[in-house]
N, C-alpha and C positions, 0 to 999 in steps of 0.2 A: 335603359334611359338614353335619350338622345344626348349628343354633345352640347356644349354651351351655346353654340350658334344655332344648331338645329332645334333646340328646345322650344324656341319661340317662332318657329316658321309656321306657315299657314297650315300645312298638313298635320303637324304634330298638335297644334292648338285645336284644329277641327276634330281630330280624333278624341281628344279629351272632352271637348264640348259636346260632341254627339253622345258620349257615354253619360254625361250629366243630363242631357235632354231625355235620354232613354229612361233614366231613373225618375224623371218627371216632377221635381219639386224645386222651389226657390232655394237659393244658397246665400249665405251671408258672404258678401263680397270679400271681406277681410279673410275669409277661409279659402277662397279660390282665386284670388287675384294673381298669384304667381303662376299657377297652372294655366290660366287663361290669358296671360300677358296683359292684364289690366293694370295700367300705371296710375290711374286716378279715378275717383268715382264720387258721386253725390248721394245717390240712394244707398241705404245699408244693404238692401237685398238685390240680388241678381235674379230676376224672375225668369220663368220659362220663356215668356215672350221676349225678353232681352236676349236670352240664349239663342232663340230661333232667328232673331235679327242678325246676331253675330254669325250664326251658321250660314245664313243666306249670303252675307257679305263674303265670308271665306270661300264658299263654293264659287261665287262669281269671280273673286280674285284669282283662284286657282285656274278657272277657265281662261282668264285673260293672261296667265303666265306670271302672276304676282305670287310666287310660292316661297318667297323669302320671309323676312321678319315681319310680324304683325303685332299690333298693339291696340288697346282700347282705352278710351276714357268714357265711362258710363255717365251720361248726362242726365239732367232733369230739366224741366221747363226753365228757360232763361239762364242757363249756365253753359260753360264750355263743354264740348263733347266731341266724340269722333271715333272712327274705326279706320286704321291705316294698314295697308299691305304693301310691301316692297318687293322688288325683284331680287334684291341682294339680301343676304343673311344679316341679322343684327350683330352688334358688337357688344361686349360686356366689358365694362371698365370699373374697377373698384366696387363691384357688386351692383352697379346701376346699369340698366339697359338703355342704350341709346339707339335711335333709328339710324340706319345707314343712309348715306347720300345716294342720289340717283333716283331712278324711276319709282313712283309710288302712286297708289290710288287712295282716295279718302271718301268716306261716306259719313254723313252726320249721324249722330246717335242720340236722338232726343225724341220725346213723344210729340213734339210740336211740328216738325218739318223733316223732310228728307231732301238731301242734295248730295252731289258727287263733285269731286275735283280730281285733277291729274297733275302730278309733278313730273316734269321731264328730266332727262339725264343731267341737264345743267342746273337743276334745282329750282326751276321756275314753275309756279303753280298756275294752272289753267282751269277754267276760263277766268277772265278778269273780275267778274262779279261773282261773289261767293255762292249764290244760290241759283245759278242759271241752269245747271244740269240736274233735272229732277228724276231721271231714269238711268238705268244701266245702259240702255240702248243709246242714249245721248252721250254718255261717257265713252262708250265704244266708238261712236262716230267721231268724237273729238280726238281721241287718241289716233284713229286712222287718218285724220286730216293733218296731223302735225308731222 
């Protein structure tokens, strides 16, 4: 088993996620939330389609160097949602996981829309409007420009 910090890093969560995808069925989120670093959710089930979205995000995050703490809020239409990947490892305090400060990337996690954001080392999120970046290529270009 990984240590407390490494348990929720991109590589460890991706390994567990790929194993679930390989088995090929939906999971009750309340049964897998800890394994997959899901901190909140709206639907009861995590579908294979959800898991594939998570896998794609984690693979992209790892390519960009965001191999630290990751977490997910599985959304539904009209509710808060998201996937986060950080460069730094997470921290655990009193049994609750908190995102580390510093660089991170975000991708929406809802069936209605897709957009990306970037958090710089100072804790500022870019771009200014929440749904400007629709593709990973646009996210990469933004990060390279800052």
